C-alpha positions in Angstrom: -4.1 19.1 -17.5 -7.0 20.4 -15.5 -6.7 23.6 -13.3 -8.6 23.1 -10.0 -8.6 25.7 -7.3 -9.1 24.3 -3.8 -9.7 26.3 -0.6 -8.8 24.5 2.6 -9.8 25.4 6.2 -7.3 23.9 8.6 -6.6 24.3 12.3 -3.9 26.8 12.8 -1.3 24.4 14.2 -1.8 21.9 11.3 -1.6 24.7 8.7 1.6 25.9 10.2 3.2 22.5 10.4 2.1 21.5 6.8 3.4 24.8 5.5 6.7 24.4 7.4 7.1 20.9 5.9 6.4 22.2 2.4 3.0 20.3 2.1 0.9 23.1 0.9 2.7 23.8 -2.4 0.9 22.7 -5.6 3.6 20.1 -6.3 3.3 18.6 -2.8 -0.4 18.5 -3.0 -0.3 16.8 -6.3 2.1 14.2 -4.9 -0.2 13.6 -1.9 -3.3 13.2 -4.1 -1.4 10.9 -6.5 -0.2 8.7 -3.6 -3.8 8.6 -2.3 -5.4 7.6 -5.6 -2.8 4.9 -6.0 -3.4 3.6 -2.5 -7.1 3.5 -3.1 -6.5 1.6 -6.4 -4.5 -0.9 -4.5 -7.2 -1.3 -1.8 -9.8 -1.8 -4.6 -7.6 -4.5 -6.3 -7.1 -6.2 -2.9 -10.9 -6.5 -2.2 -11.5 -7.6 -5.8 -8.9 -10.3 -5.4 -10.3 -11.3 -2.1 -13.8 -11.6 -3.6 -12.4 -13.7 -6.3 -10.5 -15.9 -3.9 -13.7 -16.4 -1.8 -15.2 -18.1 -4.9 -12.4 -20.6 -5.5 -13.1 -24.1 -4.3 -9.7 -25.2 -3.1 -9.3 -27.2 0.0 -7.3 -25.6 2.8 -3.7 -26.7 3.5 -3.2 -29.2 6.2 -0.9 -28.2 9.1 1.8 -30.3 7.7 1.4 -28.7 4.1 1.3 -25.2 5.7 4.5 -25.8 7.8 6.3 -27.2 4.7 5.3 -24.0 2.7 6.6 -21.8 5.5 9.9 -23.8 5.8 10.4 -23.6 2.0 9.8 -19.8 2.0 12.2 -19.2 4.9 14.8 -21.4 3.1 14.4 -19.3 -0.1 14.7 -16.1 1.8 17.9 -17.3 3.5 19.3 -18.4 0.2 18.5 -15.0 -1.4 20.1 -13.1 1.6 23.2 -15.3 1.5 23.6 -14.6 -2.2 23.6 -10.8 -1.6 26.1 -11.0 1.1 
């Protein structure tokens, strides 16, 4: 584990609210940083995937095909929900 010391300069009202909400503790700051790192990883993966999709030579769906896919997805969702009830 690495020990890093950080000094923050925050507006008074933000510092008070963050402190009141328990966001300035080492554990809370670690959780915030963990969440942000994971969010950025997901964004990077999204853009990598989008770049890969842009190179795929697949013809777009026709309106009929698209509507059939939507209808099938909705039916599947309804069936899953009915199974849970």
